C-alpha distance (Angstrom), angle and dihedral (degrees) to the residues before:
residue distance angle dihedral
X1 . . .
X2 3.79 . .
X3 3.80 120.5 .
X4 3.80 136.0 166.0
X5 3.80 122.2 -129.5
X6 3.82 90.9 -154.7
X7 3.80 103.9 27.1
X8 3.81 92.3 163.8
X9 3.82 90.4 67.4
X10 3.82 89.2 68.5
X11 3.81 84.9 79.3
X12 3.81 85.5 77.1
X13 3.81 86.8 77.9
X14 3.80 85.1 84.3
X15 3.84 85.1 78.3
X16 3.83 89.3 71.5
X17 3.85 97.9 66.1
X18 3.80 88.2 39.4
X19 3.83 89.9 55.6
X20 3.81 90.7 49.8
X21 3.80 91.6 49.4
X22 3.81 91.4 49.0
X23 3.80 90.8 49.4
X24 3.81 93.1 50.2
X25 3.81 89.6 46.1
X26 3.82 91.7 50.7
X27 3.83 91.6 48.1
X28 3.79 91.1 50.4
X29 3.80 92.4 47.8
X30 3.83 91.1 49.1
X31 3.80 89.9 51.2
X32 3.81 90.7 51.8
X33 3.81 90.4 50.8
X34 3.82 91.6 49.2
X35 3.80 90.1 50.9
X36 3.78 88.5 57.4
X37 3.81 90.6 53.4
X38 3.79 97.1 46.3
X39 3.79 146.2 -66.2
X40 3.83 109.9 -22.6
X41 3.82 94.2 -147.0
X42 3.82 90.3 53.1
X43 3.79 92.3 48.5
X44 3.79 90.3 50.7
X45 3.84 90.0 53.4
X46 3.80 88.4 52.2
X47 3.83 88.3 55.8
X48 3.83 101.0 46.3
X49 3.81 94.3 155.1
X50 3.81 94.6 61.7
X51 3.84 111.7 104.0
X52 3.80 108.7 -149.7
X53 3.80 93.9 -173.3
X54 3.79 91.9 57.4
X55 3.80 91.9 65.0
X56 3.81 88.7 60.8
X57 3.81 90.5 47.9
X58 3.80 90.0 52.5
X59 3.81 90.1 49.1
X60 3.82 90.5 51.8
X61 3.81 90.2 49.9
X62 3.81 91.1 48.9
X63 3.83 93.0 50.2
X64 3.82 92.3 46.5
X65 3.81 90.4 48.7
X66 3.81 90.7 50.0
X67 3.81 90.1 49.0
X68 3.81 91.1 53.2
X69 3.81 94.1 44.4
X70 3.81 91.5 53.6
X71 3.82 89.2 49.7
X72 3.80 89.4 52.1
X73 3.83 92.2 48.4
X74 3.81 90.5 52.2
X75 3.83 87.6 58.6
X76 3.81 103.9 -133.8
X77 3.79 112.5 -147.9
X78 3.79 128.3 -165.9
X79 3.79 120.3 -147.0
X80 3.79 108.0 -129.0
X81 3.79 104.7 168.9
X82 3.79 127.4 47.1
X83 3.78 121.0 -168.6
X84 3.77 135.4 -177.0
X85 3.81 107.9 -114.1
X86 3.79 123.4 -165.4
X87 3.78 121.7 -162.9
X88 3.78 143.3 153.1
X89 3.77 118.1 -110.6
X90 3.79 148.4 99.3
X91 3.80 136.2 -100.5
X92 3.82 115.5 -101.3
X93 3.80 124.7 -172.3
X94 3.80 117.7 -166.9
X95 3.82 114.9 -154.1
X96 3.81 109.3 -161.1
X97 3.80 123.2 -166.0
X98 3.84 111.3 -134.8
X99 3.81 99.0 172.7
X100 3.82 118.7 134.7
X101 3.82 91.6 -101.3
X102 3.82 86.8 68.7
X103 3.82 87.6 71.1
X104 3.81 89.3 70.0
X105 3.79 112.0 119.5
X106 3.80 99.7 -149.7
X107 3.81 81.4 110.2
X108 3.82 111.2 48.3
X109 2.97 130.3 -89.1
X110 3.83 86.8 4.2
X111 3.79 136.6 -57.9
X112 3.80 92.3 -100.5
X113 3.81 95.3 45.6
X114 3.81 90.9 48.0
X115 3.82 89.1 50.7
X116 3.81 90.2 52.6
X117 3.80 90.0 51.2
X118 3.82 89.0 53.3
X119 3.82 91.9 52.4
X120 3.81 91.4 48.0
X121 3.82 90.6 50.6
X122 3.81 91.4 47.3
X123 3.83 92.2 51.9
X124 3.82 89.1 58.7
X125 3.80 90.8 56.5
X126 3.81 100.4 45.2
X127 3.78 119.8 88.6
X128 3.80 125.4 -178.0
X129 3.81 95.2 -4.2
X130 3.78 121.9 122.2
X131 3.80 112.5 -126.7
X132 3.81 131.5 -165.7
X133 3.81 134.7 -178.8
X134 3.80 130.9 -135.1
X135 3.81 121.2 -178.1
X136 3.77 122.4 -160.2
X137 3.79 145.2 177.5
X138 3.82 117.6 135.4
X139 3.83 87.0 -10.7
X140 3.78 134.0 19.1
X141 3.80 126.5 -126.0
X142 3.80 134.3 -177.4
X143 3.79 103.9 -118.2
X144 3.81 95.1 177.0
X145 3.83 127.1 8.7
X146 3.81 120.5 -138.6
X147 3.79 110.7 -58.4
X148 3.79 142.6 155.2
X149 3.81 89.6 -143.4
X150 3.80 96.9 99.5
X151 3.81 92.9 172.8
X152 3.81 91.2 60.9
X153 3.81 91.2 49.0
X154 3.81 90.6 51.5
X155 3.82 89.7 50.4
X156 3.80 90.0 55.4
X157 3.80 89.8 45.0
X158 3.82 91.7 58.0
X159 3.80 91.8 59.9
X160 3.83 94.5 49.8
X161 3.81 115.9 109.3
X162 3.80 139.7 149.1
X163 3.83 90.0 -82.3
X164 3.82 92.0 58.8
X165 3.81 89.5 89.1
X166 3.84 113.2 43.7
X167 3.82 98.9 -155.8
X168 3.80 122.8 66.0
X169 3.79 129.4 -132.2
X170 3.80 136.2 78.2
X171 3.81 108.5 -92.8
X172 3.80 99.3 178.6
X173 3.81 90.9 162.7
X174 3.80 92.2 59.1
X175 3.82 90.4 44.8
X176 3.81 89.4 54.9
X177 3.81 91.0 47.5
X178 3.81 93.0 50.3
X179 3.80 90.4 47.9
X180 3.80 91.8 49.4
X181 3.83 91.3 51.7
X182 3.81 89.6 58.7
X183 3.80 91.0 63.2
X184 3.79 123.9 82.9
X185 3.81 110.0 -103.4
X186 3.80 94.3 -136.2
X187 3.81 92.7 60.0
X188 3.80 108.4 88.1
X189 3.80 94.1 174.9
X190 3.81 138.5 20.4
X191 3.83 92.7 73.2
X192 3.81 137.3 114.6
X193 3.79 136.8 176.1
X194 3.80 121.3 -155.9
X195 3.82 113.9 -160.3
X196 3.82 114.5 -162.1
X197 3.82 111.8 -170.5
X198 3.78 146.8 119.0
X199 3.81 87.4 -120.6
X200 3.80 93.7 -133.3
X201 3.84 120.9 151.0
X202 3.80 93.3 3.5
X203 3.80 123.7 163.6
X204 3.80 118.9 -107.3
X205 3.82 101.1 -119.1
X206 3.83 95.6 62.2
X207 3.82 93.0 98.5
X208 3.81 93.9 50.5
X209 3.83 88.8 49.9
X210 3.81 89.9 51.3
X211 3.82 90.3 52.2
X212 3.82 90.1 49.9
X213 3.81 92.2 51.4
X214 3.82 92.7 44.9
X215 3.81 90.2 52.9
X216 3.81 86.7 61.4
X217 3.82 91.9 56.9
X218 3.82 102.5 -93.6
X219 3.80 119.4 127.2
X220 3.81 118.7 -143.4
X221 3.80 121.9 -153.0
X222 3.79 122.1 -171.0
X223 3.80 128.3 -153.7
X224 3.79 116.6 -161.5
X225 3.81 114.3 -147.8
X226 3.78 117.3 -165.2
X227 3.80 140.1 34.8
X228 3.82 133.4 -82.9
X229 3.80 89.6 -115.2
X230 3.80 90.4 50.9
X231 3.76 129.5 -157.3
X232 3.79 142.1 -115.5
X233 3.80 122.0 -90.5
X234 3.82 111.1 -120.5
X235 3.80 120.3 -138.3
X236 3.82 119.3 -145.1
X237 3.81 132.3 -164.8
X238 3.81 125.9 -132.4
X239 3.84 90.4 -83.7
X240 3.82 92.0 54.9
X241 3.79 95.0 -107.2
X242 3.79 118.7 140.6
X243 3.79 111.6 -113.1
X244 3.80 98.9 177.7
X245 3.79 141.2 -67.9
X246 3.79 129.0 -54.8
X247 3.82 113.7 -94.8
X248 3.79 134.9 -164.7
X249 3.80 126.5 -120.4
X250 3.82 90.6 -83.2
X251 3.80 92.7 54.4
X252 3.80 95.8 -106.0
X253 3.80 118.9 140.2
X254 3.81 110.5 -107.8
X255 3.80 117.6 -126.3
X256 3.81 113.3 -156.9
X257 3.81 116.0 -150.4
X258 3.79 129.0 -170.0
X259 3.81 112.8 -111.7
X260 3.81 98.8 -135.5
X261 3.81 95.9 167.3
X262 3.79 93.3 56.7
X263 3.81 93.3 46.7
X264 3.81 91.2 49.7
X265 3.81 90.2 50.8
X266 3.81 90.4 46.8
X267 3.82 91.9 53.3
X268 3.80 91.3 46.3
X269 3.80 91.5 50.5
X270 3.80 89.4 48.0
X271 3.84 92.7 50.7
X272 3.80 90.1 -118.9
X273 3.80 140.0 103.8
X274 3.79 134.3 -88.4
X275 3.81 123.1 -137.2
X276 3.80 134.0 -177.7
X277 3.80 112.2 -132.0
X278 3.78 103.0 -126.7
X279 3.81 102.4 121.7
X280 3.83 109.9 29.9
X281 3.81 95.6 -161.3
X282 3.80 93.2 48.2
X283 3.81 93.5 48.7
X284 3.83 90.3 46.4
X285 3.80 88.8 52.9
X286 3.84 92.1 50.3
X287 3.83 91.3 47.2
X288 3.80 92.7 49.4
X289 3.82 89.3 52.5
X290 3.82 90.3 50.3
X291 3.80 90.5 50.2
X292 3.82 91.2 47.5
X293 3.82 89.2 59.1
X294 3.82 92.3 58.7
X295 3.79 115.3 96.3
X296 3.79 109.5 -99.8
X297 3.79 129.7 -139.5
X298 3.79 134.9 -157.2
X299 3.81 109.1 -92.4
X300 3.80 119.4 -159.6
X301 3.79 115.5 -163.4
X302 3.77 135.7 167.0
X303 3.78 106.9 -139.5
X304 3.80 136.5 169.7
X305 3.79 108.0 -106.2
X306 3.83 100.3 175.5
X307 3.79 124.8 52.5
X308 3.80 123.6 -176.3
X309 3.81 120.7 -151.7
X310 3.82 113.4 -115.7
X311 3.82 100.5 179.1
X312 3.81 94.0 100.8
X313 3.83 92.3 68.5
X314 3.80 92.3 55.3
X315 3.81 90.7 44.5
X316 3.83 91.9 52.9
X317 3.82 92.2 49.1
X318 3.81 89.7 48.7
X319 3.82 91.4 52.1
X320 3.83 91.1 48.9
X321 3.80 90.0 53.6
X322 3.83 90.9 47.7
X323 3.82 89.9 54.3
X324 3.82 90.6 47.1
X325 3.81 90.0 50.7
X326 3.83 89.8 51.9
X327 3.81 92.0 58.2
X328 3.80 95.0 47.1
X329 3.80 110.7 89.3
X330 3.76 130.5 -172.4
X331 3.83 91.3 -115.3
X332 3.78 123.1 99.0
X333 3.79 115.5 -106.0
X334 3.79 112.4 -118.6
X335 3.79 115.4 -142.2
X336 3.80 125.3 -153.9
X337 3.83 93.9 -93.5
X338 3.81 92.6 52.3
X339 3.82 92.6 49.8
X340 3.83 91.7 47.3
X341 3.79 91.1 49.7
X342 3.80 90.9 52.5
X343 3.80 91.9 50.9
X344 3.84 90.6 50.5
X345 3.81 91.0 50.0
X346 3.80 90.7 51.7
X347 3.82 92.1 50.8
């Protein structure tokens, strides 16, 4: 099993296409400048020793080196030893709302960011429980199946945003269904679903679905994110800059409000509790106490216990390419025949 200690650093790979674009831009600008001086073809004949192809080779070496250095920085690790681990715990699925209304900043820094802080705080308090992650908006998707590898779940959580689900809406029913599918059918107890949402624009049959799941032994807890007064929904451009607030068809600014009544009814139908997300650490503490009250089961898992660092291999390859790049010049290499021909011409 291959994993990265700092997976977020892989985003630095965006520097590679940027480097190529800068190189092409610089080449084009140089060509324009040469055109101002004189005929480009004539100038190239005056510089016969310059190897144009070598500049592209050096660019390829630079990009490959950058690719390898980013890999090394991300610290790839290979699992080498797998052991059977037995523990007591329950299965917990977290259903996280990633609809656009979760961008509202009536809860600082935003509803979605505050929800992520809650999940991070909760992971620090759980011990021995298997945890999975479902994200939902207009559709629901399993982002991470049940696992005891909390660090991997948190890595996936970092990449979650409101673009993770293409369709908009708040399909709590589908989120509950996806969460339920992640549990083993034979287990009638030892299970919990935590729904984190503002509850806006939900479908009507979510409560009846919660009652159905609760009848099978699963407890459902709901976390309301937002304020009664609500907040506007910011709109961002491709560069992440705010361009305004979301408006309706009549041009009026939309105010998104948390649907507390629905979330309370959902928790009641799911035989669980409802909390308002104001203090992430406090709510995480209350949730962990709720989970601790649920009857545990023996969980057998095969997990990697030893991971060996692999970054040194990528670092060595990168250094080899740097040395190779140092010895490649922009001048054309002259073979024996070319040198002999020059000597004959001189004589």
